[in-house]
N, C-alpha and C positions, 0 to 999 in steps of 0.2 A: 501346256498352252492354256491361257486364260479363256474362260467361256465368255459369251456375249454379254450376259447380265453384269458380270464383274467389270468388263470393259466400259459398259455404259455408266455404271455407278462411279467408277474412277474418273471418267470424262466429266460427269456432272460435278464431282468435287473439285476437279481442276478448273472448270469454268467458273465455279463460285469463288475459288481462290483468286483467279485472274481478275474477276470483277471487283473484289475487295481491294486488290492491289492497285487497280486502276483508279478507284475512288480515293485511295490514300495518296497516290501520286498527284492526282488532280488537286486535292486540298493542299498539298505541299507547294505546288507551283503557284497557287493563288495567295500564298502567305507573303506578307510584306512587313517590314519593320517600321514601327512608328517613331517619329522624332521625339527625343527626350527634351524637356524644358531645361533652359540654361540656368545655372545657379546651384551652389552647394547645398542649399536647404530645400530644393525642389524634390518632391517625392518621385521615385521611379515610376515610369508609365509601363503598364503591362503591354506586351506585344500582342499581336492579333492571334498568335497560336496559343498564348496563355489564356487569353479571353475565350477562345474557342473551347479549350479544354476545361475551362471553368463552367461552361454552360451545361445544362442537364443532358443526359444520354439521348433523350428523345430528340432534342434539337440538333445534336451532332450527327446522329446515325439514322434514327428512325424516319424523320421527316425528309431528309435529303434523298433517301432511297425511294420514298413514296413519290416525291416530285420527279424522279427519274422515270418512274413507271406510269405517270399520269397520261402520257401520250397513248400508250397501249390501252389504258382504261377508257380513254375518250373514243378510241377506235372501236372498242367492243360495245359501246353504249350508243343506242340510236339518238340522233340529234333531238328528236321530240321529247325524250325523257330527261334532257338536261335541265329544262325549266322546272319540270316536276320534281327533280332531285334537289334543285336549289330551294324550292318551296318547302320540301321535306326537311332540309337542313335548317331552314329558318323556323319552321314549326317546332323542331327539336331544340332550338336555342343554341345551335352550333355554328351558325353561319359566320359569326365574328371570329371563331377559332379554327374552322375547317371549311375551306372553299370546296366548290363542286369538283374542281380538278384534283385537289388533294384527296377527296373521297374516292374518286375513280382510281387514283393510284393505290389507295388502301385496299380497294376491292381486288385489284390485280395482285397485290402483295399477298393477301390472304388466300386468294385462289391458287397462286403459284406455290405458296407454302403448303397448302393442303394437298395439292396434286403431287408435289415432290415427296411429301411424307408418306402418302398412301402408296406411291410407286415404289419407294424404298422399302416399305414393309412387305409388299406383295411380290417383289422381285425374287425373294429368297424361297418362296413357297409356290409360286405360280409361274406359268410360262410367260414369255416376254409379251405376247399379244394381250394376255389377260392383265398383266401388270400395267401395260400402257392404257388399257381400258379403265382399270381402277384409278389410275392417275388422272385420266380425263374426267372421270366422275368426281374425284376429289377437287379438281380445278373448278368445275362448274358449281359444285356445292359451296366451295370457299368463295367463289365469285359473288354468290348471293347471300352469304352470311352477314356481311355488313348491312345489306338492305333490311334483313330481319332485325338486326340490332337497332337500326335507325327507326323502324316502325315501332319497336318496343319502347324506345326512348320517347317517341312522340306520344304514344299512349300514356306513359307514366307522367309526362309533363302536362298533358291535357287533364288527367285526373287530379294532379296537384293543383292546377289552376281552378278547376271546378269546385274542389273542396275548399279553397281559400276565398272564392268569390263571395259567399254570403257574409263572412266576417268583414271583408273589405267594404261591402255595401253598407253594413251597419256602421262602420267607422266613417264612411263618407256621409252617411245620413246625419250622424252626430255633428260632423264638421259643418254641414250645410245648415243645420238647425242653429248652430252657434253663430251664423252670420257670414260664413265663407262662401265664395263662389264655387262653381263646380270644378274649375281648373285648380283653384287653391286647395280644395278638398282632395282632389286627385293627387296633387303634389304632396300634400301632407301625409296621405296614406302611403304613397310610394317611397317617401323618405324614411318612414318608420319600419317598413317591411323589407326583409332581405330574402325574398323567395321569388319564384318564377312570375307570379302575378305582379309583385312589386316592380320587378325589372321591366315587365311589359308596360306598366303604367308610367315608368320613367321614360320609356321610349316614346310614349304618346305625348308626354309633356315636352320632350325634346323636339318632336316634330312640330308641335304647335308653336314653340319658340322660334323655329326656323321659318315660320310663315304659313305652314299648312293649316288649313281650316280644321275645326274640331270634328266635323263630320268625316272628312277624309282621314284624319288621324285615327278616329274610331274604327273606320272601315279597314284601315291597315292593321289595327289590332285584331280584328276578326280574321283577316287573312294569315296573320302570323301564328295565331293560336289554334284555329280550327275547332274550338270548343263550342258546342251548341248553346251552352248557357251564355257565353260571351256574345254570340251572334244574336240571341234573343234579347239580351240586355241592351246591346247597341241599337238594334232595330227599334225598340221601344223608346230609347233615349233620343234617337234621331227624329222619330215621329212626334214625340213630345216637343222637341225644339221647333219643328215646323208648325205645329198647331198652337204654340205659345203656352203650353202647360208648364206649371211650376216644376222645377227640377226636384224640389223637396218632396213633393207628392210622388213623383216617379221613383225616387230612391226608396221611399218608405214601402211602396208597393212591390218593387223589385226585390228588396231585401227580404220581405216576408215570403215572396214566391220562391226565391232561391233557397231559403231555409226549408221550405216544404219539399222542394225537389231533392235536396240533399238527404232529407229523411226518407223520402220514397226510394232513392237510390240505395240507401243503407238497408231498407227492408227488402229490396229486390236481391241484393247480394246475400242477405241472410236466407232468403227462400231458396237460393241456389246451393246452399251448403249441403243439404241432404243428398242432392243429386251428385255433387262432387265427391261426397264420402263413399258412394257406391263403388268407385274404382278401387281404392285401397281395401275396402271390405271384401270384394270379390277376388282380388288378386292375392291378398296376404292373410286376411283374418279368417275367411271361410275355409280355405284349405287346411289351416292349422286346426280349426275346430273339428272338421271332418276327420282329420287324422287322429285326434284325441278320442273322438266318440266312436268311430268305426274301426280304429286300429286294433283294439283287443278282440273284436268280433271277426276279423278277417281270417285268422287261422281256423276258427271253428267253421266258418262258411266254406273254406277250401276243403277241410276234412269231410264235411257233409256232402260236398259235390263229388268227391272221390268215391 
């Protein structure tokens, strides 16, 4: 007779197989043949199944599974966190490729995969209750792993924007000195740069073309990036616009200030290097040095103590 863990493992595999078969049958039922154009010289038209199979694996398998799980992810997430999550995706530059509901489905998928994996590993060496407990811990950890990935991506994007801002201000200053307006200089810089800051500048230009005022478009830029340097630059720019100060002088001052801030940030990171080096020194280098120095003396010390 089979024991209970084996029965649970077989049941989990059978449920997974049934879910995969259900998804395949559902895709087969929704398939339809397209009409072919009349004429001997007309090229054959691909069917919907052929076009589906020609798409990448992520679009055929990965994202449909995530969309099936997004309801559970929304139920596990408080309603007050949805707007915060949407802003986080916008700050990470993922809102045009990954919606909030899709991200919730991704959380459930990672959590379920982590819980099932940890349960499957522990069921062979632990009791059933302990394996279920480890599976629950794996589910909770996997549920919050996408949040950690999102925060890490936001931090990297903000750092890239802050590093590129002084050079962008220098280019905008050159364009304004050459006789261009602020909007034209912003468009010139955004058209030449293919990075995160250039993409944000293009969104600002697009919003102003849609009729949004320059002040509101710049405030939207601050909300999308969350970088303190961007917020400082926009605040000075809006204040100068209200007071009637020339944009050329503001750009010159801000470009010099941003270069100083970038240099200070580099000095700060360099000053943190000795502290960060203590961890590998204590964990890896010092034990090896002690073993080499004190190793030959250990037998003599032990013999003296006897």
